[in-house]
C-alpha positions in Angstrom: 4.2 -28.2 4.2 7.6 -28.6 2.6 8.8 -27.1 -0.7 11.6 -28.8 -2.5 13.4 -27.0 -5.4 10.2 -25.2 -6.5 10.6 -23.0 -9.7 8.6 -21.2 -12.3 9.6 -20.3 -15.8 7.9 -17.7 -18.0 9.0 -17.7 -21.7 12.5 -18.9 -20.9 13.0 -16.7 -17.9 13.1 -18.2 -14.4 11.1 -15.9 -12.1 11.4 -18.4 -9.3 14.2 -21.0 -9.0 15.2 -23.8 -6.5 13.1 -22.5 -3.6 13.1 -24.9 -0.6 11.7 -24.3 2.9 9.0 -25.7 5.2 6.3 -24.3 7.3 4.9 -26.3 10.2 1.6 -26.2 12.0 1.6 -23.5 14.6 4.4 -21.6 12.9 4.6 -18.1 11.3 7.1 -17.9 8.4 7.8 -14.4 7.1 8.4 -14.4 3.4 10.2 -11.2 2.5 12.0 -9.6 -0.5 11.7 -6.7 -2.9 8.9 -6.4 -5.4 9.7 -8.8 -8.2 11.6 -11.2 -5.9 9.1 -14.0 -6.6 6.9 -13.8 -3.5 3.6 -13.5 -5.3 4.5 -16.2 -7.8 5.3 -18.6 -4.9 2.0 -17.6 -3.2 0.1 -18.3 -6.4 1.7 -21.7 -6.7 0.7 -22.7 -3.2 -2.9 -21.5 -3.9 -3.1 -23.5 -7.0 -3.3 -20.5 -9.3 0.0 -21.2 -11.1 1.6 -24.5 -11.9 5.3 -24.8 -11.0 7.8 -25.8 -13.7 10.2 -27.5 -11.3 10.3 -29.0 -7.8 7.6 -30.6 -5.6 5.4 -29.7 -2.7 5.0 -32.1 0.2 1.8 -31.7 2.3 1.2 -34.1 5.2 3.7 -36.6 3.8 2.1 -36.6 0.3 4.2 -35.3 -2.6 2.4 -33.0 -5.0 3.9 -31.8 -8.3 1.3 -29.1 -8.5 -1.8 -27.9 -6.7 -5.0 -26.9 -8.3 -7.4 -24.4 -6.8 -9.7 -27.3 -5.9 -6.7 -29.1 -4.2 -5.8 -26.0 -2.2 -9.4 -25.6 -1.1 -9.7 -29.3 -0.1 -6.5 -29.1 1.9 -7.7 -26.0 3.7 -5.2 -23.6 2.2 -6.4 -20.0 1.7 -4.7 -16.7 0.9 -5.3 -13.0 1.5 -4.1 -11.4 -1.7 -2.5 -8.0 -1.9 -5.0 -6.9 -4.7 -8.5 -7.2 -3.4 -10.8 -9.8 -4.9 -14.1 -8.6 -3.7 -17.3 -8.0 -5.6 -18.3 -4.3 -5.0 -22.0 -4.8 -5.7 -22.4 -7.7 -3.3 -22.8 -7.4 0.5 -20.1 -8.1 3.0 -21.6 -11.4 4.0 -22.0 -12.5 0.4 -18.3 -11.7 -0.3 -17.2 -13.7 2.7 -19.2 -16.8 1.8 -19.1 -16.7 -2.0 -17.3 -19.7 -3.5 -18.0 -23.3 -4.4 -19.9 -25.0 -1.6 -19.3 -22.2 0.9 -22.8 -20.7 1.0 -25.1 -22.2 3.7 -28.2 -23.5 1.9 -31.3 -25.5 2.7 -33.5 -26.9 -0.1 -31.6 -24.7 -2.6 -32.2 -21.5 -0.6 -29.4 -19.5 1.0 -29.7 -19.5 4.8 -29.3 -15.8 5.2 -29.4 -15.6 9.0 -26.7 -18.3 9.4 -24.5 -16.6 6.8 -24.8 -13.2 8.6 -24.1 -14.8 12.0 -20.9 -16.4 10.7 -19.9 -13.1 9.0 -20.4 -11.1 12.2 -18.3 -13.7 14.1 -15.4 -13.4 11.7 -15.6 -9.6 11.5 -15.9 -9.2 15.2 -12.1 -9.7 15.5 -11.4 -6.6 13.5 -14.1 -3.9 14.0 -14.7 -2.1 17.2 -18.0 -0.8 15.8 -20.0 -3.7 14.3 -20.1 -3.8 10.5 -23.5 -4.6 9.1 -23.0 -7.8 6.9 -25.7 -6.4 4.6 -23.5 -3.4 3.6 -22.5 -3.4 0.0 -18.7 -3.6 -0.3 -18.7 -0.6 -2.6 -19.8 1.6 0.3 -16.8 0.6 2.4 -13.4 2.4 2.7 -10.3 0.8 1.3 -9.2 -0.2 4.8 -12.6 -1.8 5.6 -12.5 -3.7 2.4 -9.0 -5.1 3.3 -10.5 -6.4 6.6 -13.4 -8.0 4.8 -10.8 -9.7 2.5 -9.1 -11.1 5.7 -12.4 -12.4 7.0 -13.1 -14.0 3.7 -9.8 -15.9 3.7 -10.3 -17.0 7.3 -13.6 -18.5 6.4 -11.8 -20.8 3.9 -8.6 -21.7 5.7 -8.5 -24.7 8.0 -4.8 -25.7 7.9 -2.7 -22.9 6.2 -3.2 -19.2 5.6 -1.0 -17.1 3.4 -1.2 -13.4 4.1 0.1 -11.1 1.3 0.7 -7.6 2.6 -2.5 -7.7 4.7 -1.9 -4.4 6.6 -1.1 -2.0 3.7 -4.5 -0.3 4.0 -4.9 -0.6 7.8 -4.5 2.0 10.5 -2.4 1.1 13.5 -5.3 -0.1 15.7 -6.6 -2.4 12.9 -3.0 -3.7 12.4 -2.9 -4.6 16.1 -6.1 -6.5 15.9 -4.9 -8.4 12.9 -1.7 -9.3 14.7 -3.8 -10.7 17.6 -5.7 -12.8 15.1 -2.4 -14.2 13.6 -1.2 -15.2 17.0 -4.5 -16.9 17.8 -4.3 -18.8 14.5 -0.8 -19.9 15.4 -2.0 -21.2 18.8 -4.8 -23.1 17.0 -2.2 -24.9 14.9 -2.5 -23.1 11.6 0.6 -22.9 9.3 1.0 -19.3 8.4 3.1 -17.6 5.6 3.2 -13.9 6.2 4.4 -11.7 3.2 5.2 -8.2 4.2 7.5 -5.2 3.5 7.2 -3.9 7.1 10.3 -4.8 9.1 8.5 -4.3 12.4 5.9 -6.9 11.5 8.6 -9.5 10.7 10.2 -9.1 14.1 6.9 -9.0 15.9 5.2 -12.0 14.4 7.7 -14.3 12.7 9.1 -17.6 14.0 11.3 -17.9 11.0 12.3 -15.6 8.0 12.7 -16.7 4.4 14.3 -14.1 2.1 13.9 -14.1 -1.7 15.9 -12.0 -4.2 15.6 -12.2 -7.9 13.6 -15.4 -7.7 16.0 -17.3 -5.5 16.1 -18.0 -1.8 19.1 -16.1 -0.4 18.7 -16.5 3.3 16.7 -18.1 6.1 16.8 -18.1 9.9 15.0 -16.9 13.0 14.6 -13.2 13.9 17.3 -13.7 16.5 19.7 -15.0 13.8 19.0 -12.3 11.3 19.0 -8.7 12.5 17.4 -5.8 10.6 20.5 -4.6 8.9 21.3 -8.1 7.7 17.8 -8.6 6.5 17.9 -5.4 4.5 21.1 -6.4 2.9 19.7 -9.9 2.0 16.6 -8.4 0.5 18.2 -5.7 -1.7 21.7 -6.9 -2.2 23.1 -3.7 -0.8 23.0 -1.8 2.5 20.5 1.0 3.0 21.1 3.8 5.5 18.6 4.2 8.3 15.6 6.4 7.6 16.6 9.4 9.6 20.1 9.4 7.9 18.4 9.3 4.5 16.4 12.3 5.4 19.1 14.7 6.5 17.7 17.1 4.0 14.4 17.2 5.9 16.1 18.1 9.1 18.2 20.8 7.5 15.3 22.3 5.7 12.9 22.4 8.6 13.6 25.7 10.2 13.7 27.5 6.8 10.4 26.0 5.7 8.5 27.6 8.6 9.5 31.1 7.4 9.0 30.5 3.7 6.2 31.6 1.5 2.8 29.9 1.9 2.2 27.9 -1.2 -1.2 26.4 -0.2 -3.7 27.8 2.3 -6.9 25.9 3.2 -9.6 27.6 5.2 -12.7 25.9 6.6 -12.8 23.1 4.0 -16.0 21.0 4.3 -17.7 18.5 2.1 -20.9 18.0 4.1 -20.0 14.4 5.0 -16.4 13.4 5.9 -14.5 16.7 5.9 -15.4 19.3 8.6 -13.9 22.7 8.8 -10.3 21.8 7.9 -7.8 24.6 7.9 -4.0 24.7 7.5 -1.1 26.2 5.6 1.7 24.6 3.6 5.0 26.4 3.1 7.6 26.2 0.4 10.2 23.6 1.3 7.9 22.0 3.9 6.7 18.4 4.3 3.4 18.7 6.2 2.3 15.3 7.5 -1.4 14.6 7.8 -2.0 11.9 10.4 -5.0 10.1 11.7 -6.7 6.7 11.8 -8.6 5.0 9.0 -11.7 6.9 8.2 -10.4 10.2 9.7 -11.0 12.0 6.4 -7.4 12.5 5.2 -7.8 11.2 1.7 -11.0 13.2 1.4 -9.2 16.4 2.2 -6.7 15.7 -0.6 -9.6 15.0 -3.0 -11.4 18.2 -2.0 -8.3 20.3 -2.5 -7.6 18.8 -5.9 -11.2 19.2 -7.1 -12.2 15.5 -7.2 -14.6 16.0 -4.2 -17.0 18.9 -4.1 -16.4 21.0 -1.0 -17.0 24.4 0.4 -14.4 26.6 2.0 -11.4 28.5 0.6 -8.3 27.2 -1.1 -5.5 29.6 -2.0 -2.4 28.9 -4.1 0.4 31.5 -3.6 -2.2 33.8 -2.0 -4.5 33.6 -5.0 -8.0 32.0 -4.6 -8.4 28.7 -6.2 -12.1 28.6 -7.1 -14.1 26.3 -9.4 -11.8 23.5 -8.4 -11.4 20.6 -10.9 -8.5 18.2 -11.4 -7.6 19.9 -14.7 -7.6 23.4 -13.0 -5.6 22.0 -10.1 -3.0 20.6 -12.6 -2.8 24.0 -14.3 -2.3 25.8 -11.0 0.7 23.7 -10.1 -0.9 21.0 -7.9 -0.1 17.3 -8.2 -1.8 14.3 -6.5 -0.7 10.7 -6.1 -3.7 9.0 -4.6 -3.9 6.1 -2.2 -5.2 3.5 -4.7 -2.5 3.3 -7.3 -4.1 0.5 -9.3 -7.6 2.1 -9.6 -6.7 5.8 -9.9 -3.1 6.3 -11.2 -1.9 3.5 -13.4 -3.1 2.6 -16.9 -2.1 -1.1 -16.5 -2.5 -2.2 -20.2 -0.8 0.8 -21.6 3.0 1.1 -22.1 5.5 2.4 -19.6 6.2 5.2 -22.2 2.5 6.3 -22.3 2.1 6.1 -18.5 5.2 8.2 -17.8 4.2 11.0 -20.2 0.4 11.0 -19.8 0.5 14.2 -17.7 2.5 16.3 -20.2 1.1 15.3 -23.5 0.4 18.9 -24.5 4.2 19.7 -24.4 5.0 16.7 -26.6 2.7 17.7 -29.4 3.9 18.6 -32.9 1.3 20.8 -34.4 -2.3 20.6 -33.2 -3.3 17.2 -31.8 -0.3 15.2 -33.0 2.2 13.6 -30.6 5.9 13.3 -31.4 6.7 9.6 -30.7 10.4 10.5 -30.6 9.9 13.2 -28.0 7.7 11.0 -26.0 10.2 8.1 -25.9 13.0 10.5 -25.1 11.0 12.1 -22.2 10.0 8.7 -20.9 13.6 7.4 -21.0 14.8 10.5 -19.1 12.1 10.1 -16.4 12.9 6.4 -15.9 16.5 7.3 -15.3 15.8 10.3 -13.2 13.5 8.4 -10.8 15.2 5.0 -10.9 12.2 3.2 -12.5 13.3 -0.3 -13.4 11.4 -1.7 -16.4 11.7 -4.4 -19.1 11.3 -1.8 -21.9 9.5 1.4 -22.6 6.9 -0.4 -24.7 6.2 -3.0 -22.0 2.8 -2.7 -20.3 2.8 -0.9 -17.0 1.4 -4.1 -15.4 4.8 -5.7 -16.0 6.5 -3.4 -13.5 6.6 -4.2 -9.8 4.5 -2.1 -7.4 7.4 0.0 -6.3 8.5 0.8 -9.8 4.9 1.6 -10.8 4.8 4.0 -7.8 8.0 5.7 -8.8 6.7 6.0 -12.4 3.5 7.7 -11.2 5.5 10.1 -8.9 7.9 10.9 -11.8 5.0 11.4 -14.2 3.6 14.3 -12.1 7.0 15.7 -11.3 7.5 16.2 -15.0 4.9 18.9 -14.8 7.1 20.7 -12.2 4.4 21.2 -9.6 4.7 23.6 -6.7 2.5 21.6 -4.3 2.6 17.8 -4.3 0.0 15.8 -2.4 1.2 12.3 -1.7 -1.5 9.9 -0.3 0.2 6.7 1.1 3.1 7.0 -1.3 4.9 3.9 -0.1 2.0 1.5 0.5 2.6 -2.0 -0.6 6.2 -1.4 -2.0 9.4 -3.0 -1.0 12.1 -1.6 1.3 14.4 -0.5 -1.6 11.7 1.4 -3.5 10.5 2.9 -0.2 14.0 4.2 0.6 14.2 5.7 -2.9 10.9 7.5 -2.4 11.9 8.7 1.1 15.1 10.2 -0.3 13.1 11.8 -3.2 10.7 13.5 -0.8 13.6 14.9 1.2 15.2 16.2 -2.0 11.9 17.8 -3.3 11.4 19.6 0.0 15.0 20.9 -0.2 14.3 22.2 -3.7 11.4 24.2 -2.4 8.3 22.2 -3.2 5.5 22.0 -0.7 4.5 18.5 0.1 1.3 17.3 1.9 2.1 13.8 3.1 -0.7 11.4 4.1 0.6 8.1 5.5 -0.6 5.5 7.9 3.0 4.4 8.5 3.8 6.2 11.8 7.6 5.9 11.6 7.4 7.3 8.1 5.1 10.2 9.2 7.5 11.1 12.0 10.7 10.8 10.0 9.6 12.7 6.9 7.5 15.6 8.2 8.5 19.0 9.4 5.0 19.5 11.0 2.2 17.1 11.6 -1.5 17.9 11.8 -3.7 15.1 13.1 -7.3 14.4 12.1 -10.2 12.6 13.7 -13.7 12.2 12.2 -13.1 14.8 9.6 -11.6 17.5 11.8 -8.1 18.7 12.6 -7.7 18.0 16.3 -4.0 18.9 16.9 -0.7 20.0 15.5 2.9 19.1 16.4 6.1 20.8 15.5 9.1 18.6 14.7 10.7 19.1 18.2 7.4 17.9 19.7 7.1 14.7 17.7 6.1 11.7 19.8 4.4 8.5 18.5 2.2 8.3 21.6 1.1 11.9 21.2 0.1 11.3 17.5 -1.8 8.2 18.4 -3.5 9.8 21.4 -4.8 12.7 19.3 -5.8 10.4 16.5 -7.8 8.0 18.7 -9.3 10.5 21.3 -9.4 13.8 19.4 -7.7 15.5 22.4 -4.3 17.0 22.8 -4.1 16.3 26.5 
């Protein structure tokens, strides 16, 4: 496939302009750039979801001014979208096969056995433990749903597969299995466009790199021609310091954190299902990393502490028992939680940036009883956007108009407006670009230096190692080990997470 001068205009604004590159059978092209660079728009054009306003697409020698979804399906083009497109109430097998002409039928009846057999074959590439195709998708974890989305796309693709941030919800072992699948598809002659924010994925998988910035193609070349520093500069238009340099505050603050006051104490926390006897302490000025594989129970621990998930055991805040836990009570006691699924749990997509930023502090913006002060709300929202570098088209624009990284910074800033003492961050940089990720890393280091206690849950192992003062590792709902900063070792974390043993 070749793209010649492809562009897209929305209401007089070019969000994509003069993009030209090719992807050949048996080639992996990494498409990279910050959120808002135009990657998703280009993906939607190639899938037939959006019509381009300029340029042409050449597929197998035939020039096409635009693709429809039917065209893309007929040509064997499929995509794994960043936002999941599964039906929660349908089974895994039904989700994989649903679509025009894709369900195996005989005399008008669905051939269930054939559908299940094909689903198991596709899923076998990803799951060590077989996943029952009859399982409703709503009973799966977020990471498991992501893998079903991959299998669904593979069922449709015959010539080209576009992968949009396919590993954002996957643990390291699942990522490795996905990489193996990408390599096999390349060997089978598939053309692959791989959209990712993870630098290591670019240099592990890509044959060529295409860089977008502000809707334009600003660079292309092989991984040997573009090193990581150059790639970062092309993506963000400025040079970013290395992660460890950004986090000097974490290094400096580490020793003091261990001797500081205990802000959060958890003892024998259990929910009767996924969380089993979890205990730890979090000190003022400390970033405590919570590591583990997908399904280890890390997010469930956060939910139990915050009162979202009923659980037994003791939770103390500044040595005072936190009983009758509810999200409202947690907020009043100085806890804040940014959960893993930003879109489902944290953002009000149709509401304005102003309303989203101030939704956690409405009580302090009231004039009289039950009346908000619009002027105070706008002033507070404007201050928060500046303080946390939230780029937006206007305070009255809907939150959905912001890129993923700016939405995440807005959510983090919203909770910081309450001046919490304990901040629980569950996958805070998932699915965001390198620039926004660096901003959040720096913010975490600064918050720790200011004395907040931060419980950091992340599947990004370099991030976990760079940001944390201590790491506790979980497996199957239990804490199986702890590492001090001078003991940090990637292989040690993975060994504990996968085996449950420290030796």
